[in-house]
Every structure is written in C-alpha cells, then in structure tokens.
GUVEXKE-265429 format. One record per residue (C-alpha): residue number from 1; residue in one letter; z negated, x, y negated. Coordinates in Angstrom, 1 decimal. Last residue first. Layout:
resi = NUM&resn = A&pz = Z&px = X&py = Y
...
***
This chain:
resi = 231&resn = T&pz = -8.7&px = 15.7&py = 10.3
resi = 230&resn = R&pz = -11.1&px = 13.3&py = 8.6
resi = 229&resn = R&pz = -9.0&px = 10.2&py = 7.7
resi = 228&resn = L&pz = -8.5&px = 8.8&py = 4.2
resi = 227&resn = V&pz = -8.1&px = 5.1&py = 3.5
resi = 226&resn = M&pz = -7.3&px = 4.1&py = -0.1
resi = 225&resn = V&pz = -7.3&px = 0.8&py = -1.8
resi = 224&resn = T&pz = -6.1&px = 0.4&py = -5.3
resi = 223&resn = N&pz = -7.0&px = -2.4&py = -7.7
resi = 222&resn = A&pz = -4.9&px = -4.1&py = -10.4
resi = 221&resn = H&pz = -1.6&px = -3.9&py = -8.6
resi = 220&resn = M&pz = 1.2&px = -2.7&py = -10.8
resi = 219&resn = P&pz = 2.3&px = 0.5&py = -9.2
resi = 218&resn = L&pz = 5.0&px = 1.6&py = -11.6
resi = 217&resn = P&pz = 8.3&px = 2.7&py = -10.0
resi = 216&resn = G&pz = 10.7&px = 2.5&py = -12.9
resi = 215&resn = Y&pz = 10.5&px = 0.6&py = -16.2
resi = 214&resn = V&pz = 13.2&px = -2.2&py = -16.0
resi = 213&resn = L&pz = 14.0&px = -2.4&py = -12.3
resi = 212&resn = R&pz = 10.5&px = -1.5&py = -11.3
resi = 211&resn = V&pz = 9.1&px = -4.2&py = -13.5
resi = 210&resn = L&pz = 11.4&px = -6.8&py = -12.0
resi = 209&resn = L&pz = 10.5&px = -5.7&py = -8.5
resi = 208&resn = D&pz = 6.8&px = -6.0&py = -9.3
resi = 207&resn = A&pz = 7.3&px = -9.5&py = -10.7
resi = 206&resn = A&pz = 9.1&px = -10.5&py = -7.5
resi = 205&resn = S&pz = 6.4&px = -9.1&py = -5.3
resi = 204&resn = R&pz = 3.8&px = -11.0&py = -7.4
resi = 203&resn = V&pz = 5.6&px = -14.3&py = -7.0
resi = 202&resn = L&pz = 5.9&px = -13.7&py = -3.2
resi = 201&resn = D&pz = 2.3&px = -12.7&py = -2.9
resi = 200&resn = Q&pz = 1.2&px = -15.9&py = -4.8
resi = 199&resn = L&pz = 3.2&px = -18.0&py = -2.4
resi = 198&resn = K&pz = 1.7&px = -16.3&py = 0.6
resi = 197&resn = R&pz = -1.8&px = -16.7&py = -0.9
resi = 196&resn = A&pz = -1.2&px = -20.4&py = -1.4
resi = 195&resn = A&pz = 0.0&px = -20.8&py = 2.2
resi = 194&resn = R&pz = -3.1&px = -19.0&py = 3.6
resi = 193&resn = G&pz = -5.4&px = -21.2&py = 1.5
resi = 192&resn = P&pz = -3.6&px = -24.3&py = 2.7
resi = 191&resn = L&pz = -3.9&px = -23.1&py = 6.3
resi = 190&resn = G&pz = -7.6&px = -22.4&py = 6.2
resi = 189&resn = G&pz = -9.5&px = -22.8&py = 2.9
resi = 188&resn = A&pz = -10.1&px = -19.2&py = 1.9
resi = 187&resn = Y&pz = -7.7&px = -16.2&py = 1.7
resi = 186&resn = P&pz = -7.9&px = -12.5&py = 2.0
resi = 185&resn = R&pz = -5.6&px = -10.2&py = -0.2
resi = 184&resn = F&pz = -5.0&px = -6.8&py = 1.4
resi = 183&resn = P&pz = -5.3&px = -4.2&py = -1.4
resi = 182&resn = R&pz = -2.2&px = -2.7&py = -3.0
resi = 181&resn = G&pz = -1.8&px = 1.0&py = -2.4
resi = 180&resn = A&pz = -2.9&px = 4.1&py = -0.6
resi = 179&resn = F&pz = -3.0&px = 4.4&py = 3.2
resi = 178&resn = M&pz = -3.6&px = 7.2&py = 5.8
resi = 177&resn = V&pz = -4.4&px = 10.0&py = 3.3
resi = 176&resn = E&pz = -5.6&px = 13.0&py = 5.3
resi = 175&resn = L&pz = -8.9&px = 14.6&py = 4.6
resi = 174&resn = A&pz = -10.0&px = 18.1&py = 5.7
resi = 173&resn = L&pz = -10.3&px = 19.2&py = 2.0
resi = 172&resn = G&pz = -7.8&px = 21.5&py = 0.3
resi = 171&resn = R&pz = -6.3&px = 18.7&py = -1.7
resi = 170&resn = A&pz = -8.7&px = 15.8&py = -2.0
resi = 169&resn = M&pz = -8.9&px = 15.8&py = -5.8
resi = 168&resn = Q&pz = -5.1&px = 15.7&py = -6.0
resi = 167&resn = E&pz = -5.0&px = 12.7&py = -3.6
resi = 166&resn = V&pz = -7.7&px = 11.0&py = -5.7
resi = 165&resn = I&pz = -5.6&px = 11.5&py = -8.9
resi = 164&resn = P&pz = -2.4&px = 10.3&py = -7.1
resi = 163&resn = A&pz = -4.2&px = 7.1&py = -5.9
resi = 162&resn = S&pz = -5.4&px = 6.3&py = -9.4
resi = 161&resn = L&pz = -8.7&px = 6.7&py = -11.3
resi = 160&resn = V&pz = -10.2&px = 6.1&py = -14.7
resi = 159&resn = S&pz = -13.8&px = 7.3&py = -14.7
resi = 158&resn = V&pz = -16.9&px = 6.1&py = -16.7
resi = 157&resn = H&pz = -17.4&px = 2.5&py = -15.7
resi = 156&resn = T&pz = -21.0&px = 1.4&py = -16.5
resi = 155&resn = H&pz = -19.9&px = -0.5&py = -19.6
resi = 154&resn = D&pz = -18.1&px = -3.0&py = -17.5
resi = 153&resn = G&pz = -15.0&px = -5.0&py = -18.6
resi = 152&resn = Y&pz = -13.0&px = -1.9&py = -19.4
resi = 151&resn = Q&pz = -11.8&px = -1.1&py = -15.9
resi = 150&resn = I&pz = -11.6&px = -4.6&py = -14.6
resi = 149&resn = P&pz = -9.9&px = -6.2&py = -17.6
resi = 148&resn = L&pz = -7.6&px = -3.1&py = -17.9
resi = 147&resn = S&pz = -6.5&px = -3.1&py = -14.2
resi = 146&resn = L&pz = -3.4&px = -5.2&py = -15.0
resi = 145&resn = P&pz = -2.1&px = -2.4&py = -17.2
resi = 144&resn = S&pz = -1.5&px = -0.4&py = -14.0
resi = 143&resn = Q&pz = -1.8&px = 3.4&py = -13.5
resi = 142&resn = G&pz = -5.6&px = 3.4&py = -13.7
resi = 141&resn = N&pz = -5.8&px = 1.2&py = -10.5
resi = 140&resn = P&pz = -9.3&px = -0.1&py = -10.4
resi = 139&resn = F&pz = -11.2&px = 1.3&py = -7.4
resi = 138&resn = R&pz = -11.4&px = 0.8&py = -3.6
resi = 137&resn = L&pz = -12.2&px = 3.5&py = -1.1
resi = 136&resn = F&pz = -12.6&px = 3.9&py = 2.6
resi = 135&resn = L&pz = -13.3&px = 7.3&py = 4.1
resi = 134&resn = L&pz = -12.5&px = 7.2&py = 7.8
resi = 133&resn = G&pz = -13.6&px = 9.2&py = 10.8
resi = 132&resn = G&pz = -11.0&px = 10.9&py = 13.0
resi = 131&resn = P&pz = -13.1&px = 14.0&py = 13.3
resi = 130&resn = E&pz = -16.7&px = 12.9&py = 12.5
resi = 129&resn = L&pz = -17.3&px = 12.3&py = 8.8
resi = 128&resn = L&pz = -20.1&px = 14.3&py = 7.0
resi = 127&resn = R&pz = -18.3&px = 17.4&py = 5.6
resi = 126&resn = A&pz = -15.0&px = 15.9&py = 4.6
resi = 125&resn = A&pz = -16.8&px = 12.9&py = 3.2
resi = 124&resn = A&pz = -19.2&px = 15.1&py = 1.3
resi = 123&resn = A&pz = -16.3&px = 17.0&py = -0.3
resi = 122&resn = L&pz = -14.8&px = 13.6&py = -1.4
resi = 121&resn = L&pz = -18.1&px = 12.5&py = -2.8
resi = 120&resn = A&pz = -18.7&px = 15.8&py = -4.6
resi = 119&resn = A&pz = -15.3&px = 15.5&py = -6.3
resi = 118&resn = N&pz = -16.3&px = 12.0&py = -7.3
resi = 117&resn = Q&pz = -19.6&px = 13.2&py = -8.7
resi = 116&resn = E&pz = -17.8&px = 15.9&py = -10.7
resi = 115&resn = R&pz = -15.3&px = 13.5&py = -12.1
resi = 114&resn = T&pz = -18.1&px = 11.2&py = -13.2
resi = 113&resn = L&pz = -19.1&px = 8.1&py = -11.2
resi = 112&resn = H&pz = -18.9&px = 4.4&py = -12.0
resi = 111&resn = E&pz = -15.1&px = 4.2&py = -11.4
resi = 110&resn = M&pz = -15.8&px = 5.7&py = -8.0
resi = 109&resn = V&pz = -17.9&px = 2.7&py = -7.0
resi = 108&resn = D&pz = -15.8&px = -0.5&py = -6.4
resi = 107&resn = I&pz = -16.1&px = 0.1&py = -2.7
resi = 106&resn = A&pz = -17.2&px = 3.6&py = -1.7
resi = 105&resn = A&pz = -17.2&px = 3.5&py = 2.1
resi = 104&resn = L&pz = -18.0&px = 6.3&py = 4.7
resi = 103&resn = V&pz = -17.0&px = 5.4&py = 8.2
resi = 102&resn = R&pz = -17.6&px = 7.0&py = 11.6
resi = 101&resn = L&pz = -20.3&px = 9.2&py = 10.2
resi = 100&resn = R&pz = -21.7&px = 12.4&py = 11.8
resi = 99&resn = G&pz = -25.3&px = 12.5&py = 13.1
resi = 98&resn = P&pz = -28.8&px = 11.3&py = 12.4
resi = 97&resn = L&pz = -28.3&px = 11.2&py = 8.6
resi = 96&resn = V&pz = -31.1&px = 12.5&py = 6.4
resi = 95&resn = A&pz = -30.6&px = 16.3&py = 6.2
resi = 94&resn = Q&pz = -26.8&px = 15.8&py = 5.9
resi = 93&resn = W&pz = -27.2&px = 13.4&py = 3.0
resi = 92&resn = S&pz = -28.8&px = 15.9&py = 0.6
resi = 91&resn = S&pz = -25.6&px = 17.3&py = -0.9
resi = 90&resn = F&pz = -24.4&px = 13.7&py = -1.7
resi = 89&resn = E&pz = -27.1&px = 13.4&py = -4.3
resi = 88&resn = L&pz = -28.1&px = 9.7&py = -4.7
resi = 87&resn = P&pz = -30.4&px = 10.1&py = -1.7
resi = 86&resn = L&pz = -29.8&px = 7.9&py = 1.4
resi = 85&resn = L&pz = -31.6&px = 4.8&py = 2.4
resi = 84&resn = G&pz = -31.4&px = 3.7&py = 6.0
resi = 83&resn = V&pz = -30.9&px = -0.1&py = 6.0
resi = 82&resn = G&pz = -33.5&px = -2.1&py = 7.8
resi = 81&resn = S&pz = -33.3&px = -5.3&py = 5.8
resi = 80&resn = A&pz = -36.6&px = -4.8&py = 3.9
resi = 79&resn = V&pz = -35.4&px = -1.3&py = 3.0
resi = 78&resn = A&pz = -32.1&px = -2.7&py = 1.8
resi = 77&resn = K&pz = -33.8&px = -5.3&py = -0.4
resi = 76&resn = D&pz = -35.9&px = -2.7&py = -2.1
resi = 75&resn = R&pz = -32.9&px = -0.5&py = -2.7
resi = 74&resn = A&pz = -31.1&px = -3.4&py = -4.3
resi = 73&resn = A&pz = -34.0&px = -4.0&py = -6.7
resi = 72&resn = A&pz = -34.2&px = -0.3&py = -7.5
resi = 71&resn = Q&pz = -30.5&px = 0.0&py = -8.5
resi = 70&resn = V&pz = -29.0&px = 3.4&py = -8.1
resi = 69&resn = E&pz = -27.8&px = 2.8&py = -4.5
resi = 68&resn = S&pz = -27.3&px = 4.9&py = -1.5
resi = 67&resn = G&pz = -26.4&px = 3.7&py = 2.0
resi = 66&resn = F&pz = -27.1&px = 3.7&py = 5.7
resi = 65&resn = V&pz = -26.0&px = 1.4&py = 8.6
resi = 64&resn = R&pz = -26.1&px = 1.8&py = 12.3
resi = 63&resn = A&pz = -23.2&px = -0.3&py = 13.5
resi = 62&resn = G&pz = -23.4&px = -3.2&py = 15.9
resi = 61&resn = R&pz = -20.7&px = -5.4&py = 14.5
resi = 60&resn = A&pz = -23.2&px = -7.5&py = 12.5
resi = 59&resn = A&pz = -24.4&px = -4.2&py = 11.0
resi = 58&resn = A&pz = -20.9&px = -3.4&py = 9.7
resi = 57&resn = W&pz = -20.5&px = -6.8&py = 8.0
resi = 56&resn = G&pz = -24.0&px = -6.6&py = 6.4
resi = 55&resn = L&pz = -23.2&px = -3.0&py = 5.3
resi = 54&resn = F&pz = -20.1&px = -4.3&py = 3.5
resi = 53&resn = N&pz = -21.9&px = -7.2&py = 1.8
resi = 52&resn = G&pz = -24.9&px = -5.1&py = 0.9
resi = 51&resn = N&pz = -25.6&px = -6.6&py = -2.6
resi = 50&resn = G&pz = -24.8&px = -3.3&py = -4.3
resi = 49&resn = F&pz = -24.0&px = -0.7&py = -1.6
resi = 48&resn = G&pz = -23.5&px = 2.1&py = -4.1
resi = 47&resn = V&pz = -22.1&px = 4.7&py = -1.6
resi = 46&resn = E&pz = -21.8&px = 3.2&py = 1.8
resi = 45&resn = A&pz = -22.7&px = 4.7&py = 5.2
resi = 44&resn = V&pz = -21.6&px = 3.9&py = 8.8
resi = 43&resn = L&pz = -22.8&px = 5.5&py = 12.0
resi = 42&resn = A&pz = -21.1&px = 3.8&py = 14.9
resi = 41&resn = G&pz = -23.4&px = 2.5&py = 17.7
resi = 40&resn = S&pz = -21.5&px = -0.7&py = 18.4
resi = 39&resn = G&pz = -18.4&px = -1.1&py = 16.3
resi = 38&resn = V&pz = -16.7&px = 0.0&py = 13.1
resi = 37&resn = A&pz = -13.4&px = 1.9&py = 13.4
resi = 36&resn = H&pz = -11.1&px = -0.6&py = 14.9
resi = 35&resn = R&pz = -12.2&px = -3.4&py = 12.6
resi = 34&resn = L&pz = -11.8&px = -1.1&py = 9.5
resi = 33&resn = Y&pz = -8.9&px = -2.1&py = 7.4
resi = 32&resn = H&pz = -8.2&px = -5.8&py = 7.9
resi = 31&resn = E&pz = -11.7&px = -6.3&py = 9.2
resi = 30&resn = F&pz = -13.2&px = -5.4&py = 5.9
resi = 29&resn = F&pz = -11.0&px = -7.8&py = 3.9
resi = 28&resn = Q&pz = -11.3&px = -10.7&py = 6.4
resi = 27&resn = V&pz = -15.1&px = -10.3&py = 6.4
resi = 26&resn = D&pz = -15.2&px = -10.3&py = 2.6
resi = 25&resn = T&pz = -13.1&px = -13.4&py = 2.6
resi = 24&resn = R&pz = -15.5&px = -15.2&py = 4.8
resi = 23&resn = S&pz = -18.4&px = -14.1&py = 2.6
resi = 22&resn = P&pz = -20.6&px = -11.2&py = 3.4
resi = 21&resn = Q&pz = -24.4&px = -11.7&py = 3.9
resi = 20&resn = M&pz = -26.1&px = -8.3&py = 3.4
resi = 19&resn = F&pz = -28.5&px = -9.8&py = 0.8
resi = 18&resn = P&pz = -28.5&px = -13.5&py = 0.0
resi = 17&resn = A&pz = -27.2&px = -14.3&py = -3.5
resi = 16&resn = E&pz = -29.6&px = -15.3&py = -6.3
resi = 15&resn = H&pz = -30.3&px = -11.8&py = -7.8
resi = 14&resn = W&pz = -26.8&px = -10.8&py = -6.8
resi = 13&resn = G&pz = -25.1&px = -12.8&py = -9.5
resi = 12&resn = K&pz = -23.1&px = -9.8&py = -10.7
resi = 11&resn = L&pz = -24.6&px = -9.9&py = -14.2
resi = 10&resn = E&pz = -28.0&px = -10.8&py = -12.9
resi = 9&resn = Q&pz = -28.1&px = -7.8&py = -10.6
resi = 8&resn = Y&pz = -26.9&px = -5.7&py = -13.4
resi = 7&resn = H&pz = -29.8&px = -6.7&py = -15.6
resi = 6&resn = L&pz = -30.6&px = -3.0&py = -16.2
resi = 5&resn = Y&pz = -27.8&px = -0.9&py = -14.8
resi = 4&resn = G&pz = -27.5&px = 1.7&py = -17.6
resi = 3&resn = D&pz = -31.2&px = 2.4&py = -17.2
resi = 2&resn = E&pz = -30.7&px = 3.4&py = -13.6
resi = 1&resn = M&pz = -29.3&px = 6.8&py = -14.6
***
C-alpha cells in the first residue's frame, strides 16, 4: 500500500516543513469547527495525519493525540513527537486506544480509501467516539466540476465522494450529520486578508446563484466538509 506514496512527502513539501506545526490559516480552519470539542485531556485521532498539522493543533490545546498513516517517514516523525500510532486497520483501534474518542478526523483522506475502507471508517467512528463526539471530514466534492483538479490531480485518489454518498453510507450507524457543505475559508494578512476573502466569497456566492438559476441546485464548492455527531 505504501508503494503508491513513494516521494509523496516531497510532492506535498512535507520533507522540508516542520512536523505538527499548523499554519495560521490551519488554526483558523480547525478552530472554526472544533474549538469547543478539542480541549485538555480529550482523546483525538486522525486517519492519515500526513504532516501532522491537525494533530499539532489538537496537542497544543491539551488533547491526547493518536493517528494512523501509511507513509513510514510520517510515522517516524509522529513517534518522535509523542503521537500514539494506530494500525491502518480500523478494527484494531479499540485495542490500542485508552478510551473513547472526542474527535476523529479524516481530512483529505477518504478520497484515498476504497469504498469498503470508507465504510469501515464510518463504522469505526460510530463504535469509537464517545456520545456527542465528532467525526470531522473533508474531501473533494464529487458533485462539482470545480473539484476535478483536486480529485484527478493525485494518482493515489481512488474514491469519488459527495455529502449525499457519505450520508447514505452512514445510514443505520449511530451518526448524525450536523453540517455538510462549503468549507470555512480562513484568511491571512490581517484586515486586508479578511476583506479580500469577503470579496471572493461575495463573487463566489453570486456565481453559485447564477448556476442554480440556470442548472438547478448544484453544490459548486470544490471541497466538502462534514461534521457528524455520535448519538
């Protein structure tokens, strides 16, 4: 499985980037969705933690962090940074984790997994999250043509997903969809950056409205974020 990720660290620029050091915009993004869920003592895990940006943010807030990752170089960095490594097979997590999870994240990961693996991920979330715990997902929006450069710009992507597909897969599980839609867009550069983002958001909203008027309710955002709660 790891053979497909040879040189992936170089492709993403992770070989030169510090591990578990989220950027300012990373912090804005994670806090927008999860600041109330991740705090001191919370158990947090991530599927495919990559360069550890999310785990670094969670650890800085006092969480106990765990994760799985196919890349050996990333696993080595995680061990050196005190991350609890989890097996790639979700069915083995319960024997390793010290308790139920407050948050399970899969950020830009589900597109790398097969349908069976994604089904196993959702089932694991229902099994491993504490009541009220959150499953946090981000993936290319397969319902939008704007996702094509993301979806088909990486040969390790094997699944095309959308919010309705994930909702279908979660049916029958103890998971309730709290949010599904356009990701929050962080900004850099202080007030000018915030103003530029607001202007871009207005233009995008107008373009979305025009598409809806012509073609119907198509979700045009390139990525989709979903937050599901363990009931």
